[in-house]
C-alpha positions in Angstrom: 41.1 6.4 19.6 39.2 9.4 18.2 40.8 8.9 14.8 39.9 5.2 14.9 36.3 6.0 15.8 36.2 8.6 13.0 37.6 6.2 10.4 35.1 3.6 11.3 32.1 5.7 10.4 32.4 5.5 6.7 32.6 1.8 6.9 29.6 1.5 9.1 27.7 3.9 6.8 28.6 1.8 3.8 27.5 -1.4 5.5 24.2 0.2 6.4 23.7 1.3 2.8 24.4 -2.3 1.5 22.1 -3.7 4.1 19.3 -1.2 3.0 19.7 -2.0 -0.6 19.7 -5.8 0.0 16.6 -5.5 2.2 14.8 -3.3 -0.3 15.4 -5.8 -3.1 14.0 -8.6 -0.9 10.9 -6.6 0.1 9.9 -5.5 -3.4 8.2 -8.8 -4.2 5.8 -8.2 -1.2 4.4 -4.9 -2.7 4.5 -6.5 -6.3 2.2 -9.3 -5.2 0.1 -6.8 -3.2 -0.6 -5.0 -6.4 -1.2 -8.2 -8.4 -3.6 -9.7 -5.9 -5.6 -6.4 -5.5 -6.3 -6.3 -9.2 -6.5 -10.0 -10.3 -9.5 -10.9 -8.3 -11.6 -8.1 -10.0 -10.3 -9.0 -13.4 -11.1 -12.7 -13.1 -14.4 -12.3 -11.4 -16.5 -12.7 -14.6 -14.6 -15.9 -15.3 -15.0 -17.2 -11.7 -18.7 -16.3 -11.8 -19.1 -18.2 -15.0 -17.2 -21.2 -13.7 -19.0 -21.5 -10.4 -22.4 -20.4 -11.5 -22.5 -17.2 -9.4 -25.1 -14.5 -10.0 -23.9 -10.8 -9.9 -25.2 -10.3 -6.3 -23.5 -13.6 -5.1 -20.3 -12.6 -6.7 -20.4 -9.2 -5.0 -21.0 -10.8 -1.6 -18.1 -13.1 -2.2 -15.8 -10.2 -2.9 -17.0 -8.4 0.2 -16.3 -11.4 2.3 -12.8 -11.6 0.9 -12.0 -8.0 1.4 -13.0 -8.4 5.1 -9.8 -10.6 5.4 -7.6 -7.5 5.2 -8.6 -6.7 8.8 -6.5 -9.7 9.9 -3.5 -7.4 10.1 -5.1 -6.0 13.3 -3.9 -9.3 15.0 -0.8 -10.0 12.9 0.9 -6.7 13.0 1.0 -6.3 16.8 2.2 -9.9 17.0 5.1 -8.9 14.8 6.2 -6.6 17.5 6.3 -9.5 19.9 7.9 -12.3 17.8 10.0 -10.2 15.5 9.2 -8.6 12.1 11.6 -10.8 10.1 10.0 -14.1 11.1 6.5 -12.6 10.7 7.3 -11.3 7.3 8.7 -14.6 6.2 5.7 -16.6 7.5 3.3 -14.2 5.8 5.0 -14.8 2.5 4.8 -18.5 3.0 1.2 -18.4 4.1 0.2 -16.1 1.3 1.7 -18.4 -1.3 0.0 -21.5 0.2 -3.4 -19.7 0.3 -3.0 -18.4 -3.2 -2.1 -21.7 -4.7 -5.0 -23.3 -2.7 -7.3 -20.7 -4.3 -6.3 -22.0 -7.7 -7.3 -25.5 -6.6 -10.5 -24.5 -4.8 -13.7 -26.5 -5.3 -16.7 -24.2 -4.9 -17.2 -20.6 -3.9 -16.9 -21.4 0.0 -13.4 -22.6 -0.4 -12.5 -19.7 -2.8 -13.7 -17.2 -0.2 -11.9 -19.0 2.7 -8.6 -19.2 0.9 -8.6 -15.7 -0.5 -9.8 -14.4 3.0 -6.5 -15.8 4.5 -4.5 -14.6 1.6 -5.8 -11.0 2.1 -5.0 -11.1 5.8 -1.4 -12.2 5.2 -0.8 -9.9 2.2 -2.0 -6.8 4.0 0.4 -7.7 6.9 3.2 -8.4 4.5 2.8 -5.0 2.7 2.7 -3.1 6.0 5.8 -4.9 7.4 7.7 -4.3 4.2 6.9 -0.5 4.5 8.0 -0.5 8.1 11.2 -2.4 7.3 12.2 0.2 4.6 11.6 3.1 7.1 13.7 1.3 9.7 16.6 0.3 7.5 17.0 3.0 4.8 18.7 6.3 5.9 16.4 9.3 6.0 18.2 10.9 3.1 17.4 8.1 0.8 14.1 6.9 2.2 11.8 8.9 -0.1 13.3 7.2 -3.2 13.3 3.8 -1.4 9.6 4.1 -0.6 8.9 5.3 -4.1 10.6 2.2 -5.5 8.9 -0.1 -3.0 5.3 1.2 -3.7 6.0 1.3 -7.5 6.2 -2.4 -7.4 2.6 -2.5 -6.6 1.8 -0.8 -10.0 4.1 -3.3 -11.8 2.0 -6.0 -10.0 -1.2 -4.5 -11.3 0.2 -4.2 -14.9 1.3 -7.9 -14.6 -2.2 -8.8 -13.5 -3.6 -7.0 -16.5 -1.2 -8.7 -19.0 -1.9 -12.2 -17.5 -5.6 -11.7 -17.7 -5.4 -10.7 -21.3 -3.3 -13.8 -22.0 -5.6 -16.0 -20.2 -8.6 -14.5 -22.0 -7.1 -14.8 -25.4 -5.8 -18.3 -25.0 -9.0 -19.6 -23.4 -7.3 -20.7 -20.2 -8.9 -21.0 -16.8 -8.9 -18.3 -14.2 -7.1 -20.7 -11.9 -3.8 -20.0 -13.8 -3.9 -16.4 -12.6 -3.7 -17.5 -9.0 -1.3 -20.5 -9.5 1.5 -17.9 -10.1 1.4 -17.1 -6.4 3.9 -19.9 -5.9 6.6 -17.4 -7.2 7.2 -15.8 -3.8 8.5 -19.1 -2.5 11.8 -18.5 -4.3 12.2 -15.3 -2.5 11.6 -16.9 0.9 14.8 -19.1 0.6 16.9 -16.0 0.0 15.2 -13.8 2.5 15.5 -16.4 5.3 19.2 -16.0 5.2 19.6 -12.4 4.3 16.8 -10.3 5.5 17.7 -8.5 8.8 15.5 -8.1 11.8 14.5 -4.4 12.3 12.6 -4.7 15.7 14.7 -2.8 18.3 15.9 -5.3 20.9 16.3 -8.1 18.4 18.3 -6.7 15.4 18.4 -2.8 16.0 19.4 -0.6 18.9 16.8 0.4 21.3 14.3 -1.5 23.3 11.0 -3.0 22.1 7.9 -2.8 24.0 6.1 -5.9 22.9 2.3 -6.1 23.2 0.4 -9.1 24.5 -1.9 -10.1 21.6 -4.1 -12.0 24.0 -5.2 -8.8 25.7 -8.4 -6.9 24.6 -8.0 -4.3 21.9 -8.8 -1.5 24.4 -6.0 -2.6 26.7 -3.6 -2.8 23.8 -4.5 0.7 22.8 -3.9 1.9 26.3 -0.5 0.3 26.4 0.2 2.0 23.0 -0.8 5.4 24.4 1.5 5.0 27.3 4.4 3.8 25.2 3.9 6.8 22.8 3.8 9.2 25.8 7.2 7.7 27.1 8.7 8.2 23.6 7.5 11.8 23.6 4.9 11.3 20.8 1.6 13.1 21.0 -1.7 11.3 20.6 -2.8 13.8 17.9 0.1 12.6 15.7 -1.4 9.1 15.7 -4.8 10.5 15.1 -3.5 12.6 12.2 -1.7 9.6 10.7 -4.8 7.5 10.9 -7.0 10.2 9.4 -4.5 10.6 6.5 -4.5 6.9 5.8 -8.3 6.8 5.7 -8.7 9.9 3.4 -6.0 8.9 1.1 -7.4 5.3 0.6 -10.9 6.4 -0.6 -10.3 7.9 -4.0 -7.7 5.3 -5.2 -10.0 2.4 -4.2 -13.0 4.0 -6.0 -11.0 4.7 -9.2 -9.6 1.2 -9.2 -13.0 -0.3 -8.9 -14.7 1.9 -11.4 -12.0 3.0 -13.9 -12.9 0.2 -16.4 -16.6 1.0 -16.2 -15.9 4.7 -16.6 -13.7 4.4 -19.6 -15.5 1.7 -21.5 -19.2 2.3 -20.7 -19.5 6.0 -19.8 -16.9 7.5 -22.1 -17.5 5.0 -24.8 -13.8 4.2 -25.4 -13.0 0.7 -26.8 -9.8 -1.0 -26.8 -9.8 -1.1 -30.5 -10.3 2.6 -30.8 -7.9 3.7 -28.0 -5.4 6.1 -29.2 -1.7 5.2 -28.4 -1.2 8.7 -26.9 -4.1 8.1 -24.5 -2.5 4.8 -23.3 0.9 6.5 -23.1 -0.6 9.3 -20.9 -2.3 6.9 -18.5 0.8 4.6 -18.3 3.1 7.5 -17.9 1.1 8.6 -14.9 2.6 5.7 -12.9 5.8 7.7 -12.9 4.4 9.5 -9.9 6.0 6.9 -7.7 9.5 7.9 -8.7 9.0 11.6 -9.0 7.4 11.8 -5.6 10.2 9.8 -3.9 12.9 12.1 -5.4 11.0 15.3 -4.6 10.4 14.2 -1.1 14.2 13.7 -0.5 14.8 17.2 -1.8 12.1 19.4 -0.4 10.6 17.3 2.4 7.7 14.9 2.8 5.0 17.4 3.7 5.4 19.8 0.8 5.6 16.9 -1.7 2.5 15.3 -0.2 0.5 18.5 -0.4 1.5 18.9 -4.1 0.5 15.4 -5.1 -2.7 15.1 -3.0 -3.7 18.5 -4.3 -3.0 17.6 -8.0 -5.1 14.4 -7.6 -8.0 16.3 -6.0 -8.0 19.0 -8.6 -7.6 16.8 -11.7 -10.3 14.4 -10.4 -12.7 17.2 -9.7 -12.2 19.0 -13.0 -10.7 16.8 -15.5 -12.5 13.5 -15.1 -16.0 14.9 -15.5 -15.1 17.2 -18.4 -16.8 16.8 -21.8 -13.8 16.7 -24.2 -12.2 13.3 -24.9 -8.6 14.7 -24.5 -9.5 16.8 -21.5 -10.8 13.6 -19.8 -7.6 11.7 -21.0 -5.3 14.3 -19.6 -7.3 14.7 -16.4 -7.2 10.9 -15.7 -3.5 10.8 -16.5 -2.9 13.6 -13.9 -5.1 11.8 -11.3 -3.0 8.7 -11.8 0.2 10.7 -11.5 -1.1 12.4 -8.3 -2.4 9.2 -6.7 0.8 7.1 -7.4 3.0 10.0 -6.2 1.0 10.4 -2.9 1.4 6.7 -2.1 5.0 6.6 -0.9 4.6 10.0 0.7 1.6 8.9 2.8 3.6 5.8 3.7 6.5 7.9 5.0 4.4 10.5 6.8 2.4 7.8 8.6 5.4 5.7 9.8 8.5 8.0 10.2 7.2 10.2 13.1 7.1 7.2 15.4 10.0 5.3 17.1 11.0 2.1 15.5 10.0 0.0 18.3 6.3 1.1 18.1 5.9 1.4 14.3 4.4 -2.0 14.0 1.5 -1.3 16.5 1.0 2.3 15.1 0.8 0.7 11.6 -2.0 -1.5 12.8 -4.0 1.6 13.6 -3.2 3.5 10.4 -3.6 0.5 8.2 -7.0 -0.2 9.7 -8.1 3.3 9.0 -7.0 2.9 5.4 -9.0 -0.3 5.2 -12.1 1.5 6.5 -11.7 4.1 3.7 -11.2 1.4 1.1 -14.3 -0.4 2.4 -16.6 2.6 2.1 -15.2 3.9 -1.1 -17.2 1.7 -3.6 -20.6 2.2 -1.9 -20.0 5.9 -1.5 -19.1 6.3 -5.2 -22.2 4.3 -6.3 -24.4 6.5 -4.1 -22.9 9.7 -5.4 -23.1 8.5 -9.0 -26.8 7.8 -8.5 -27.4 11.2 -7.1 -25.5 13.1 -9.7 -26.6 11.0 -12.7 -23.2 9.9 -13.8 -20.2 7.9 -12.7 -17.7 10.6 -13.7 -19.5 13.1 -11.4 -19.7 10.7 -8.6 -15.9 9.9 -8.8 -15.2 13.7 -9.0 -16.9 14.2 -5.6 -15.0 11.3 -4.1 -11.8 13.0 -5.3 -12.5 15.7 -2.6 -11.2 13.2 -0.1 -7.7 13.8 -1.5 -8.2 17.6 -0.9 -9.4 17.0 2.6 -6.2 15.1 3.3 -4.0 18.1 2.6 -4.6 20.0 5.9 -4.2 16.7 7.7 -0.6 16.4 6.3 0.2 19.7 7.9 -0.6 18.3 11.3 2.1 15.8 11.0 5.8 16.5 11.7 8.2 16.9 8.8 10.0 13.6 8.8 13.3 14.9 7.3 14.2 18.4 8.4 17.5 19.7 7.5 18.8 16.2 6.7 18.0 14.9 10.2 16.6 11.4 10.9 12.8 11.1 11.2 13.0 10.0 14.9 15.8 10.3 17.5 15.9 6.6 17.8 17.3 6.5 14.2 20.3 8.9 14.9 23.6 7.3 14.0 25.2 5.6 17.0 22.0 5.1 18.8 
């Protein structure tokens, strides 16, 4: 009997590896379109404003209203712990697709805001659920690389948005084409409906899920979460640290994404026609941080890797971006991109792995909300600091300090992979 049990372990391990690989491939489109959607609205905003007769102030109000839709995950993520993460992930994909296609057919700014508001709510939930699913399904020894691959798809989505915008602009097409491509995820849904496993304990994984009642007030649900975390042996300060890390680590990336084009074209005076190929190569090469961080995390641990990448982003942003020399700025911005893209999968791991699988959905609602708060204040904070310092580069350099403040917060979180052990005891083989 002992020999039989021992001989079955490699087969079980192989089956889990195949399951994790298949799930990862099915989840990558979620982060791809998260990156695409994050950038395409800003790129197409001048075309939308011209088409709908929006002034700059009205266009800004419209974007703010759309961004508020991201807070919809506060309702949808806890609901996923009740009805199952797999059906919620599939329905968010379908809903996002419908809302995005509806955006392309919208008549007037009110419809545009309404459809994009819904799309942001569903896409934010979809992204969070994809991260949770990878943490639940991929073995701890491979999880860093898996999260690196998953989050790197966001960068590819942004690159696709940029290429699509250039094509639309050069061909004189409507901005609506950029949103019509949102129909692509429907092809993924047909496959995912049959092959994507349920990761919620009690439905598809070992363990027992403690499902929240979404009809209860938020304060009551937080109280239930505190009790459930205490039963699982998780300290409240761990949740607080994860939320703080999510908030701080979202500020600088959002600010840089919003103001990078303005910084390079207007303040640095660089034009597309005068851009040196080496400059473009350095900035594009910075995206490799996704892959480097994932491999480094699996070798040395999540915390040391996160400290390195967050520290690099803070230092390069503080010193390199506001520098005087063109090439010093170029290298500084490249290092910032490398540090920020590398810290993304590490923050995802550190804010999910310390918690039991049955509670990750509800904890993610807390951490993602904190991240949204950071992303919401980032543009206004950058604008205010730029006005005080007299330049956008100086304002951005001060905002980069948020990455440095995140470093000590990382040290408050438990190392998710110590000595090759799983992140949480509920993930141990055989449980």
